[in-house]
Each structure stands twice: as C-alpha cells, then as structure tokens.
C-alpha positions in Angstrom: 114.0 152.7 147.5 113.2 154.6 150.3 115.5 157.7 149.2 113.6 157.4 145.8 110.1 157.9 147.6 111.3 160.6 149.8 112.7 162.5 146.6 109.6 162.0 144.8 107.4 163.1 147.8 109.2 166.3 148.1 108.6 167.0 144.3 105.8 169.7 144.0 103.9 167.8 141.4 104.0 164.7 143.5 100.4 165.0 144.8 99.1 165.6 141.3 100.8 162.5 139.9 99.3 160.5 142.9 95.8 162.3 142.5 95.9 161.5 138.6 97.0 157.9 138.9 94.3 157.2 141.7 91.8 158.8 139.1 92.9 156.5 136.3 93.1 153.6 138.8 89.4 154.3 139.6 88.2 154.8 136.3 89.7 151.4 135.1 88.2 149.7 138.1 84.7 151.0 137.7 84.5 149.9 134.0 86.1 146.4 134.6 84.6 143.3 135.8 85.8 144.5 139.5 82.9 146.8 139.4 80.7 145.3 142.1 83.9 145.0 144.3 84.9 148.4 143.7 81.1 149.9 144.7 80.8 147.6 147.7 84.7 149.1 148.7 82.9 152.5 148.4 79.5 151.6 150.2 81.6 150.0 153.3 80.2 151.6 156.5 82.7 153.8 158.5 81.8 154.7 161.8 83.4 157.5 164.5 82.1 157.1 168.1 83.0 159.7 170.7 80.9 159.9 173.8 77.6 161.0 172.5 78.6 161.6 168.8 78.2 158.8 166.7 78.9 159.6 163.1 78.5 156.7 160.5 78.5 157.0 156.8 79.4 154.8 153.7 83.3 155.5 152.7 82.3 157.5 149.4 80.6 160.0 151.8 83.5 160.3 153.9 85.5 160.7 150.9 83.3 163.5 149.3 82.7 165.4 152.3 86.1 165.2 154.4 88.6 165.1 152.0 87.0 167.8 149.9 86.7 170.0 153.2 90.6 169.5 153.6 91.5 170.4 149.9 89.4 173.6 149.7 91.0 174.4 153.3 94.6 174.0 151.9 93.3 175.8 148.5 92.1 178.7 150.7 95.3 178.7 152.7 97.3 178.8 149.4 95.4 181.6 148.3 96.0 183.5 151.6 99.6 183.2 151.2 99.9 184.3 147.6 98.0 187.4 148.5 100.4 188.2 151.5 103.4 187.7 149.0 101.6 190.0 146.5 101.1 192.6 149.1 104.4 192.3 150.7 106.3 192.8 147.0 
C-alpha cells in the first residue's frame, strides 16, 4: 500500500488528480445536505500568534490568500526554469 502511494505521488499528474478530486468533493458537499457543515468548516477561525504578530482569519481566507500565493510562486518558478531551459538550448 505504501509503495503504491509513493509511486502515485511520483507521477507528474498526481497533484492535478488530487486537486481534481478535492474540487469534486467540494462540489458534492456544497450541493448536499451537509452544506451547513461544509460552510461551518470553512468559517473555522485559524489564528497564528508570534510575539506582537497576531493573525486571525477564517479558514477560507487562509486557503484563498496563503495557498494561492504558494501556487503562483510555484508557477512563477516553473516559468523561470522554462525560460532558462529555452535560453540554454
């Protein structure tokens, strides 16, 4: 079982498959009787405190801001790598 998961995660399309499955699951949950539970989960307060820094937002804002920033950082890094490969060829 562990080797099967490792082989799947080494596939280039693994992240796309996981993202697609998460999107389908979210669509099913929001259009089901569990919709209030889904919205309550997204409204969970998440707080990070470090000395005087106090960040508290609902979970959906952390997802929108934090994960999108990481996504676009990775996309930008991939574009830079492609530009270097094109210039070196």
